N, C-alpha and C positions, 0 to 999 in steps of 0.2 A: 194595739200595734201587733200583738202576737197573732190575732185573728187574720190580719192581712198576710202575714207570712205563711200561715197554715193554708189559707185559701190559694195563695200562689203556689205552694208546694203541691196541693191537690191538683191544680191545673197542670202543673209540670208533669206529675205522675200520669195524668190523663193523656197528655201528648205522647209520653213514652209508651203508654199502653197502646195508643192508636198506631204508632209507628212499629212497635215490636211485634204485635199480634198479627196473625195472617188475616187476609181478606179485608185489608184497609180500604179497598175500593168499594166495599159494600156499605160503608157508613160515612157520615159526614165528618169533616175534620174537627168540628167544634163539639161533637157529641161527647166524646170521652173526657176532654178537659172540662166541659160544663158539669158533667156528673161528678168528676173528681173534686172540683172546687166546691160544688154544693155539698157533697158528702163530707168534705173536710170541715166546712163551716158548721154543719149540723153536729158532727161528732164533737168538735171543739166546744161549741156552746153547751151541749148536753153535759159534757164532762165538767165544764166550769160550773154549771148549775148544780152538779152533784158534789161540788166542793174540791175537785182536783186542783192543785195549785198550778198556775201558769208557768212557774219556773221549775216544775218537776219534769223529769224525763219521760215518765210513762204517758203523760198526756200528749206529748209530741209523738211518741211511738204509735199510740192508738189513733191519733188524728192524721197520721200519714199512712199507716198500714191498712186501716179500714177503707179509706178512699181508693187505695191501690187495688184492693180486692173488688170493690164496687166497679171500678173501671174495667177490670178484666171481665167481670160478669156481663156488664153492659156491652162491651165490644163483641164478645162471643155471641150473646143473645141477638144483638142487632144484625150480625153477619148471618146467623142461621135464619132469622125471620126474613131478611132481605132475599136470601137465596131461595127460600121456599116460595115467597110471593112472586119473585121473578119467574120461577119455574111454572107456577100456576098461571101467571099472565101469559107466558109464552105458549103453554098448552091451550089456553083459551083462544088465543089469537090464531094459532095454527088450525084449530078445530073449526074456526069460522069459515 
């Protein structure tokens, strides 16, 4: 049951990252929530396999902070790659 809550928290953090970070028009709406949910699930599972108790506070902190960082990185990287590729395509189309 805790895994469900962690994945939901990661998805919510992804939504917040998508809305809060600039250039939200350069990436898909589901990109950040998907990465947030996936990262939260992976972090939770790895930490439980390492023996961290599910009722401990640090597993919750790590399982929500790391996906938040992943979402910020993914959003910023997606925006920069999209802008660069759009510029390259525009330059190529204008040169034709």
